[in-house]
C-alpha positions in Angstrom: 78.4 129.3 121.4 80.0 125.9 121.6 79.1 123.5 124.4 81.6 123.9 127.3 84.2 121.2 126.9 87.2 123.4 127.7 89.6 122.4 130.4 93.0 123.8 131.1 95.7 121.2 131.9 98.1 121.4 134.8 101.1 123.7 134.6 103.8 122.2 132.4 106.9 121.0 134.4 110.3 122.4 133.7 111.3 119.0 132.3 108.5 119.1 129.7 109.5 122.6 128.7 113.1 121.7 128.3 112.1 118.6 126.3 110.5 120.9 123.8 107.6 118.6 122.9 105.0 121.1 124.0 106.5 124.1 122.1 107.9 122.7 118.9 107.6 125.2 116.1 105.7 127.8 118.1 108.3 130.1 119.5 106.3 130.4 122.7 106.7 128.7 126.2 103.2 128.6 127.5 102.6 128.3 131.3 99.8 125.9 130.5 98.3 124.0 127.6 94.6 123.7 126.7 92.5 120.9 125.3 89.7 120.6 122.8 87.9 117.9 120.9 88.2 117.5 117.2 84.8 116.8 115.6 84.2 116.2 111.9 81.0 114.8 110.3 83.1 112.4 108.2 84.8 111.1 111.3 88.2 111.2 109.5 89.7 114.0 111.5 91.2 117.3 110.3 94.4 118.0 108.3 97.5 119.2 110.2 99.3 121.8 108.2 102.7 123.4 108.4 101.2 126.9 108.7 98.0 128.7 109.6 96.3 128.6 106.2 95.0 125.9 103.8 97.8 126.8 101.3 100.4 125.3 103.6 101.4 121.7 103.2 99.6 118.9 105.0 101.9 117.3 107.4 99.5 114.8 109.1 96.0 114.2 110.3 94.5 114.9 113.7 91.8 112.2 114.3 88.5 112.9 116.0 88.7 113.1 119.7 90.7 115.0 122.4 93.6 117.1 121.3 96.2 119.2 123.2 96.7 122.8 122.1 99.8 124.7 123.3 99.1 128.0 121.5 96.8 129.6 119.0 97.2 132.1 116.2 94.9 134.0 113.8 95.1 132.9 110.1 93.0 132.1 107.1 89.3 131.9 107.9 87.8 128.4 107.5 84.2 127.3 107.8 83.8 124.0 109.6 81.7 122.1 112.1 81.7 125.0 114.5 81.2 127.8 112.0 83.6 130.2 110.5 86.8 130.9 112.4 90.1 132.7 111.9 91.7 130.8 114.7 94.3 128.1 114.2 95.4 125.7 116.9 99.0 124.5 117.3 99.3 120.9 118.1 102.5 120.2 120.1 105.2 118.6 117.9 102.9 118.4 114.9 101.6 121.6 113.3 98.4 123.7 112.9 94.7 122.7 112.6 91.8 125.0 112.0 89.8 125.7 115.1 86.6 125.5 113.1 86.6 121.7 113.7 87.7 121.9 117.4 85.3 122.1 120.3 87.1 124.2 122.9 84.1 125.6 124.7 84.8 129.0 123.3 84.7 130.9 120.0 87.8 132.8 121.0 91.4 132.1 122.2 91.8 129.5 125.0 95.6 129.2 124.8 98.6 131.7 124.5 99.0 133.5 121.2 101.7 131.7 119.2 104.7 133.9 118.4 105.3 132.0 115.2 103.0 133.1 112.4 103.9 131.4 109.1 101.1 133.1 107.2 102.1 136.6 108.4 105.7 135.8 107.5 104.7 135.0 103.9 102.7 138.2 103.6 105.6 140.3 104.9 108.0 138.5 102.5 105.6 139.3 99.6 106.0 143.0 100.3 109.7 142.8 100.9 110.2 141.1 97.5 108.4 144.1 95.9 110.2 146.8 97.8 110.3 149.9 95.6 107.7 148.7 93.2 105.1 151.2 91.9 102.9 148.5 90.3 100.3 148.7 93.1 100.0 152.5 93.5 96.3 153.3 94.0 95.6 149.6 94.8 96.6 149.3 98.5 93.8 146.9 99.4 94.7 144.6 96.4 98.3 144.6 97.6 97.3 143.6 101.1 95.0 140.8 99.9 97.6 139.6 97.3 100.2 139.4 100.0 98.0 136.9 101.7 97.3 135.0 98.5 93.8 136.5 98.1 92.2 139.0 95.7 88.9 140.9 95.2 87.7 140.5 98.7 87.0 144.1 99.6 86.4 147.0 97.3 88.6 149.3 99.3 90.6 149.6 102.5 87.7 151.5 104.1 85.3 148.6 103.3 87.9 146.2 104.9 88.2 148.4 108.0 84.4 148.8 108.3 84.0 145.1 108.3 86.4 144.8 111.3 84.5 147.6 113.1 81.2 145.8 112.4 82.5 142.5 113.8 83.9 144.2 116.9 87.5 143.2 116.2 89.0 146.6 115.2 91.7 147.8 117.5 91.0 151.5 117.1 94.1 153.8 117.5 96.4 151.0 118.7 99.9 151.7 117.5 101.2 148.3 118.5 99.8 145.8 116.0 101.1 142.3 116.0 103.0 140.8 113.1 100.7 140.2 110.1 97.9 142.5 111.3 96.4 144.9 108.8 96.9 148.6 109.6 94.5 151.2 108.3 94.3 155.0 107.7 91.5 157.3 106.8 93.1 158.7 103.6 92.1 159.3 100.0 88.4 159.4 100.9 86.4 157.3 100.5 88.9 154.6 99.8 91.2 154.7 102.8 94.7 153.1 103.0 95.9 149.7 104.3 99.2 148.0 104.9 100.6 144.9 106.8 102.3 145.3 110.2 105.8 143.7 110.7 105.2 143.4 114.5 108.0 145.7 115.6 106.3 149.1 115.1 107.0 149.1 111.3 104.6 148.2 108.4 104.7 147.5 104.7 102.4 149.3 102.3 102.0 151.0 99.0 102.5 154.8 98.8 105.5 154.9 101.1 107.4 157.7 99.2 105.3 156.8 96.2 106.0 153.0 96.1 105.9 149.8 98.2 108.0 150.4 101.2 108.7 149.9 104.9 107.9 152.7 107.4 107.4 153.3 111.1 103.8 153.7 112.4 101.8 155.9 112.1 103.7 157.5 109.2 100.5 158.7 107.4 98.0 161.0 109.1 94.5 159.8 110.3 95.6 156.4 111.6 92.6 154.2 112.2 94.0 151.2 113.9 94.5 147.5 113.1 92.7 144.2 112.7 93.5 140.7 111.7 92.8 139.9 108.0 89.3 138.5 107.5 90.4 136.7 104.3 
């Protein structure tokens, strides 16, 4: 556990909210912002990116030292000064930095969840661009990983789900997954099935009427629940 350096700043004033500097690009109006401390061994700070993954463009650099965080979001896992983390911090008016280089006093969320999730949008767009395709039939886990720009992470959807259960982050039976979450079913034993939630009760997956398609949860039988991608 990180050393406790977390502090919550005072409630934002109405003027600050209207000015938009604390919420640029987040789609959320937090009642309060949080702070952390960027710490890198090199002392050069951490890259600010346009989205919550290293594949997004670098738009600046956050130097070592105190930093304000107006919201956080789950994204690509990164290993840094404070271990491996799926959390990305949004810096007001700038962009996203990986939480693995930020001492917030917690290994979890300390700020509101951002409503803007660029990485999830990219995954959903990947499926939408392949709507009706049969190319991934029998390869649902591969499709889910490929939608996030990854491949060959887990041998099956069941292995992916079991990882989430083992880490204590599986939301068993929850039919309200956020946008970008992986949704799982206990089908085609022992392989299972997986798709990507759209955040409005619908999901994209293979095997929807025999092809990649959009359907409303739970659609298939034996729904397991959801978890954020651990890749």
